[in-house]
C-alpha positions in Angstrom: 0.0 0.0 0.0 1.4 3.4 -1.0 -0.6 6.5 0.1 -1.4 8.7 -2.9 -1.2 12.5 -3.1 -3.2 14.7 -5.4 -1.4 15.6 -8.7 0.2 19.0 -8.3 -1.5 21.9 -10.2 0.9 22.7 -13.0 -0.5 26.2 -13.3 0.3 27.0 -9.7 3.8 25.6 -10.1 4.4 27.8 -13.1 3.5 30.8 -11.0 5.9 30.0 -8.1 8.1 33.0 -8.6 5.1 35.3 -8.6 3.6 33.6 -5.5 6.9 33.9 -3.6 7.2 37.6 -4.5 3.7 38.2 -3.3 4.3 36.5 0.0 7.5 38.4 0.4 5.5 41.6 0.5 3.5 40.3 3.5 6.2 39.1 5.9 9.8 39.9 6.8 12.4 38.2 4.7 13.5 35.9 7.5 9.9 34.6 7.8 9.8 33.4 4.2 11.7 30.2 3.3 12.2 29.6 -0.4 15.5 27.7 -1.1 15.3 24.0 -1.6 17.7 23.2 1.2 15.7 25.2 3.7 12.3 24.0 2.5 13.5 20.4 2.9 13.2 20.8 6.7 9.4 21.0 6.2 8.9 18.3 3.6 7.6 15.8 6.1 6.4 15.4 9.7 6.3 12.5 12.2 5.2 10.2 9.4 8.6 10.3 7.8 7.9 7.5 5.2 6.2 10.2 3.1 7.4 13.6 2.1 6.7 16.3 -0.4 8.6 19.6 -1.1 6.4 22.6 -0.5 6.1 25.6 -2.8 7.3 27.9 0.0 7.2 28.1 3.8 5.9 31.1 5.6 6.4 31.7 9.4 4.2 34.6 10.5 4.5 36.2 13.9 1.0 37.7 14.3 -2.6 37.0 13.6 -2.6 40.0 11.2 0.2 38.4 9.2 -1.7 35.1 9.1 -4.8 36.9 7.8 -2.8 38.6 5.1 -1.2 35.3 3.9 -4.5 33.5 3.9 -6.2 36.3 1.9 -3.4 36.2 -0.6 -3.6 32.4 -1.0 -7.4 32.6 -1.3 -7.2 35.3 -4.0 -4.5 33.5 -6.0 -5.8 29.9 -5.6 -2.8 28.7 -3.6 -3.2 25.7 -1.3 -2.2 26.1 2.4 -0.9 23.4 4.7 -1.0 24.6 8.3 1.9 23.4 10.5 2.6 23.5 14.2 5.8 21.6 15.3 5.5 18.9 12.6 5.1 16.1 15.2 2.0 14.6 13.5 2.2 10.8 13.3 -0.6 10.6 10.7 1.0 12.9 8.1 -1.3 15.8 8.9 1.4 18.4 8.2 3.0 16.8 5.1 2.9 19.5 2.4 2.2 19.3 -1.4 4.3 20.6 -4.2 1.7 23.2 -5.2 1.0 24.3 -1.6 2.7 26.6 0.9 3.4 25.6 4.5 2.0 28.1 7.0 3.9 27.5 10.2 2.9 29.1 13.6 6.1 28.1 15.5 7.1 31.8 15.9 3.8 32.6 17.6 4.7 31.1 20.9 3.8 33.7 23.6 1.5 33.5 26.7 -0.7 36.6 26.1 -2.7 36.6 29.4 -3.3 34.4 32.5 -6.3 34.6 34.8 -5.8 32.4 37.9 -9.1 33.6 39.2 -10.9 32.3 36.0 -8.4 29.4 35.6 -7.7 30.4 32.0 -4.7 31.3 29.9 -4.8 33.0 26.5 -1.8 31.8 24.4 -0.6 32.0 20.8 -1.0 28.7 19.0 2.7 28.1 18.5 3.4 27.6 22.2 4.0 24.0 23.4 1.9 22.1 25.9 4.8 22.1 28.4 5.4 25.8 27.8 1.9 26.6 29.1 2.4 24.5 32.2 5.8 26.1 32.8 4.3 29.6 32.5 1.7 29.0 35.2 3.5 26.5 37.5 4.7 29.3 39.9 1.2 29.5 41.2 0.7 25.8 41.3 -1.3 25.5 38.1 -0.8 23.3 35.0 -2.2 22.6 31.5 -3.5 19.0 31.6 -3.2 17.4 28.0 0.2 15.8 27.9 1.1 13.9 24.7 4.4 12.2 24.6 5.6 15.0 22.4 4.6 17.7 24.9 8.1 19.1 24.9 7.7 20.0 21.2 4.1 19.8 20.0 2.2 23.0 19.7 -1.3 23.9 20.9 -2.2 24.5 17.2 -1.4 20.9 16.4 -3.2 19.7 19.5 -6.4 21.6 18.5 -6.1 20.3 14.9 -6.0 16.7 16.1 -7.8 16.9 19.4 -4.8 15.4 21.1 -4.7 13.7 24.4 -2.0 12.1 26.5 -1.4 9.8 29.4 -3.1 12.0 32.0 -6.2 12.7 29.9 -8.0 9.7 31.4 -8.9 12.0 34.3 -8.6 15.5 32.8 -9.9 14.9 29.3 -8.4 15.6 25.9 -7.9 18.9 24.2 -11.6 19.6 23.5 -12.2 19.3 27.3 -9.5 21.9 28.1 -10.2 24.4 25.3 -12.5 27.4 25.9 -11.9 29.6 22.9 -9.9 30.2 19.7 -9.0 33.0 17.4 -9.1 31.5 13.9 -8.3 32.9 10.5 -10.6 31.7 7.7 -9.4 31.1 4.2 -10.4 34.6 3.0 -8.5 36.3 5.8 -11.5 36.9 8.1 -10.5 36.7 11.7 -13.1 35.1 14.0 -13.3 34.8 17.8 -15.0 31.7 19.0 -15.7 31.1 22.7 -13.6 32.8 25.4 -12.8 32.8 29.1 -16.4 31.7 29.9 -17.1 28.1 30.5 -19.7 27.8 27.7 -20.5 29.7 24.6 -23.9 30.6 23.2 -25.3 29.2 20.0 -23.9 26.2 18.1 -20.8 24.4 19.4 -18.5 25.9 16.7 -15.5 25.3 19.0 -16.3 21.6 19.0 -16.3 21.7 15.2 -12.9 23.5 15.1 -11.2 21.1 17.5 -10.2 18.1 15.6 -10.7 19.6 12.1 -7.1 19.0 11.1 -6.4 22.4 9.7 -9.2 22.2 7.1 -11.5 24.9 8.3 -9.0 27.7 9.1 -5.7 28.5 10.9 -5.9 28.9 14.7 -3.6 31.7 15.9 -4.6 32.0 19.6 -6.4 29.8 22.1 -8.0 30.2 25.5 -7.2 27.1 27.5 -8.3 25.8 30.9 -5.5 25.7 33.5 -6.0 23.6 36.6 -4.6 23.6 40.1 -2.1 20.8 40.5 -3.0 18.1 43.0 -1.4 17.9 46.4 0.5 14.9 45.4 0.7 12.0 42.9 2.1 8.5 42.9 2.4 5.9 40.1 2.4 2.1 40.7 3.5 -0.7 38.5 1.6 -4.0 38.0 3.2 -6.8 36.0 1.2 -9.7 34.6 1.9 -13.1 33.2 -0.4 -12.6 30.2 -1.6 -9.7 28.1 -5.2 -10.9 28.7 -4.8 -10.5 32.5 -3.5 -7.0 32.0 -6.3 -6.1 29.7 -8.9 -7.6 32.0 -7.5 -5.8 35.0 -7.7 -2.5 33.1 -11.4 -3.1 32.4 -12.0 -4.1 36.0 -10.5 -0.9 37.4 -12.5 1.3 35.1 -15.6 -0.9 35.6 -15.3 -0.4 39.4 -15.8 3.4 38.9 -12.2 4.3 39.7 -10.7 7.0 37.4 -6.9 7.2 38.0 -5.2 10.2 36.7 -3.4 7.8 34.3 -3.7 4.1 33.4 -1.0 3.1 30.8 -0.3 -0.3 29.2 3.0 -1.8 28.0 3.5 -5.3 26.7 6.8 -7.3 27.0 8.5 -6.0 23.8 7.7 -2.4 24.9 8.9 -3.0 28.5 12.2 -4.4 27.3 12.7 -1.6 24.8 11.9 1.2 27.3 13.9 -0.4 30.1 17.0 -0.7 28.0 16.7 3.0 27.2 15.4 4.6 30.4 16.5 2.1 33.2 13.2 2.8 34.9 13.2 -0.4 37.0 10.5 -2.1 34.9 10.0 -5.9 35.5 11.5 -7.9 32.6 9.9 -11.3 33.6 6.3 -10.3 32.8 4.2 -10.3 29.6 2.5 -7.0 30.2 2.6 -4.1 32.6 0.2 -1.4 33.8 1.3 2.0 35.1 -1.5 3.4 37.3 -1.1 6.9 38.7 -3.4 8.4 41.4 -3.3 11.8 43.0 -4.6 13.7 46.0 -3.5 13.9 49.6 -1.4 11.1 51.1 -4.5 9.6 52.6 -6.4 9.7 49.4 -3.5 8.2 47.4 -3.1 5.4 49.9 -6.8 4.6 49.9 -7.1 4.6 46.1 -4.0 2.4 45.7 -5.4 -0.1 48.3 -8.6 -0.4 46.2 -6.7 -0.8 43.0 -4.4 -3.5 44.5 -7.5 -5.4 45.7 -9.0 -5.2 42.2 -5.7 -6.4 40.6 -5.1 -9.4 42.9 -7.6 -11.8 41.1 -5.6 -11.3 37.9 -2.5 -12.7 39.6 0.1 -9.9 39.1 3.7 -11.1 39.3 4.9 -7.6 40.2 3.3 -4.8 42.3 5.5 -1.8 43.0 4.4 1.6 44.3 6.7 4.5 43.8 8.3 5.7 47.0 10.0 8.9 45.8 9.9 11.6 43.2 12.9 10.1 41.6 11.2 6.7 41.2 8.1 8.4 39.8 10.1 10.4 37.3 11.9 7.2 36.2 8.6 5.3 35.7 7.3 8.1 33.5 10.5 8.6 31.6 10.3 5.0 30.4 6.7 5.4 29.2 7.2 8.9 27.7 10.3 7.6 25.9 8.6 4.6 24.2 8.4 6.0 20.7 12.0 7.3 20.7 13.3 4.2 22.4 11.6 1.9 19.8 13.2 4.0 17.0 16.6 3.0 18.2 16.0 -0.6 17.3 13.6 -0.6 14.4 11.6 1.4 12.0 8.0 1.5 13.0 4.5 2.8 12.3 2.6 4.0 15.4 -1.1 3.3 15.1 -3.8 5.2 16.9 -7.2 3.4 17.2 -9.7 3.5 20.0 -11.8 0.7 21.4 -14.3 0.0 24.3 -12.1 -0.9 27.3 -14.1 -4.1 27.8 -12.7 -5.3 24.4 -9.0 -4.9 25.4 -8.2 -8.6 26.1 -9.6 -9.7 22.7 -8.1 -6.9 20.7 -4.7 -7.3 22.2 -4.7 -11.0 21.2 -5.9 -10.2 17.7 -3.3 -7.4 17.3 -0.5 -10.0 18.0 -2.1 -12.5 15.6 -2.4 -9.8 12.8 1.2 -8.6 13.0 2.6 -12.1 13.2 0.7 -13.0 10.1 2.8 -10.5 8.2 6.0 -11.8 9.7 6.6 -8.6 11.7 6.9 -7.6 15.4 4.8 -5.3 17.5 5.3 -3.3 20.7 2.1 -2.2 22.4 2.2 0.9 24.6 -1.0 2.9 25.0 -3.6 4.8 27.1 -5.4 1.7 28.4 -7.8 3.6 30.7 -9.7 5.1 27.8 -9.0 2.4 25.2 -6.7 4.6 23.0 -4.3 2.0 21.4 -0.8 2.8 20.1 0.6 -0.5 18.6 4.1 0.1 17.2 4.3 -2.1 14.2 8.1 -2.7 13.7 9.8 -3.3 10.3 13.1 -2.8 8.5 12.8 -0.2 5.8 15.9 -1.6 4.1 14.1 -4.9 3.4 12.0 -4.5 0.3 8.3 -4.9 0.9 8.4 -4.7 4.7 7.1 -1.1 5.0 4.1 -2.1 2.8 3.5 -5.1 5.1 3.6 -2.9 8.2 1.1 -0.5 6.6 -1.2 -3.4 5.7 -0.9 -4.7 9.3 -1.7 -1.3 10.6 -4.7 -1.1 8.3 -6.0 -4.4 9.6 -5.6 -3.2 13.2 -7.6 -0.1 12.6 -10.3 -2.1 10.9 -10.4 -4.3 14.0 -10.9 -1.3 16.2 -13.9 -0.3 14.2 -15.3 -3.8 14.2 -15.4 -4.0 18.0 -17.2 -0.7 18.3 -14.3 1.7 18.4 -13.0 4.2 15.8 -10.0 4.9 13.5 -8.3 7.5 15.6 -8.1 8.6 19.2 -5.7 11.6 19.2 -3.3 11.4 16.2 -5.9 12.4 13.7 -6.7 11.0 10.2 -4.2 12.9 8.1 -3.1 10.8 5.1 -2.5 7.7 7.1 -6.1 6.8 7.8 -7.7 8.8 5.0 -8.5 5.8 2.8 -10.0 3.9 5.7 -12.7 6.5 6.3 -15.0 4.5 4.1 -14.6 1.6 6.5 -16.1 3.6 9.4 -18.4 6.0 7.5 -20.8 5.4 4.7 -21.1 7.6 1.6 -23.8 9.8 3.1 -21.8 10.3 6.3 -18.8 11.4 4.4 -20.8 13.7 2.1 -22.3 15.5 5.0 -18.9 16.0 6.6 -17.5 17.3 3.3 -20.5 19.7 3.0 -19.6 21.2 6.4 -16.0 21.5 5.3 -17.1 23.2 2.1 -18.8 26.0 4.0 -15.3 27.1 5.2 -13.3 26.0 2.1 -15.3 25.3 -1.0 -12.3 25.2 -3.2 -10.4 22.6 -1.2 -7.4 24.8 -0.6 -6.8 24.1 3.1 -4.8 20.9 3.8 -6.6 19.3 0.9 -4.7 15.9 0.7 -5.9 14.9 4.2 -8.9 13.3 6.0 -11.3 12.5 3.0 -10.6 9.9 0.4 -9.4 11.4 -2.9 -12.1 9.6 -4.8 -15.7 10.7 -4.3 -15.0 14.2 -3.1 -17.6 16.9 -3.6 -16.7 19.1 -6.5 -15.4 22.6 -5.7 
């Protein structure tokens, strides 16, 4: 399987010099990237198997500059691929030859903080961790914490409705987003939501969050900031079988307990991460859960006692509760390093499907069978508490045909997620990776209605056009 891109518009390519000159009148020279060597840094994102050289790259610093760029591209029929930090694992920020990349990385300031209202207004190029660092002096933090939180931007988080390990308790981006400033394709600047907890009228904010840069470019966001808990403590549970670990996860959630995080790692993932992070993970188990609870010392102790009691019928071989901040940091370093640590030993594709938690034991068994049927390996590490799976299908790109096998295995895994009542994506988005599977989850009427909504904002398919919807069967511009 090779993912297709639309054929570049030769008329636009022929006007490249004119387009670049026009963009040069809108931003400072250092904000416009036109040489081939410099553009190459933007030809791909976290899905590095695919890449395209953009027409040009523009890095504005203000909402006004973004509006001017969008207006210019609208008037001249130039496609726009919005980009945050380029950490997308589904190819959401991969450009096209006849499109410019509009990056918001320079727009990275905190504009206002209201601890009384528990909100922060930020530019969309700021990182998740950057927000938490900006408000930590008053004991506050921003909850969504993807593994890429050191690098990923709020713009990308909003585009994909990103989550993270601690979103089991605090919710994903949409649960922590109160408002946006968004620039539409014709340059119109729109304010949606704000510091209030709910907005009047239709839920346009819910429409924007998760729209993958196809409705406009978000330049500012109002996010919810939370008071940090008094304390937090993770615990490790190691199991003899993946089925026991999956069943234990379902039992914890079924008991009405919502830990701040509930993460799953199988034996290959444990071994890979322990070799990298030296976190003290048990190497004699087939699967492991990281369960973190928070509150006062008494609340933490009481919650952990309940969780241990729930886990005992599933015969854990290892039960270890962190006894210090250093141990807690090591436990999370191993989990947060999973993707990078796996990259040290193999090429891989990181999948992102979501399933009902009660289906975990069956789905984990089927994932192993699916990947083995292609002669490949898999490391499972994911947000078990909310059923957001991240199987890492490993392959060797130097062996002809192995990448195609890995993509086919990933496709089968995502189909499995849909079959058991889940969906194609939890937090990575559709991008190009899952685009051609949309027909497996949605029928033609569903997709047509979604495209009609998209068409209200971008009837000419100029905004991130290669993504989300299958190239065949699109509504005409």
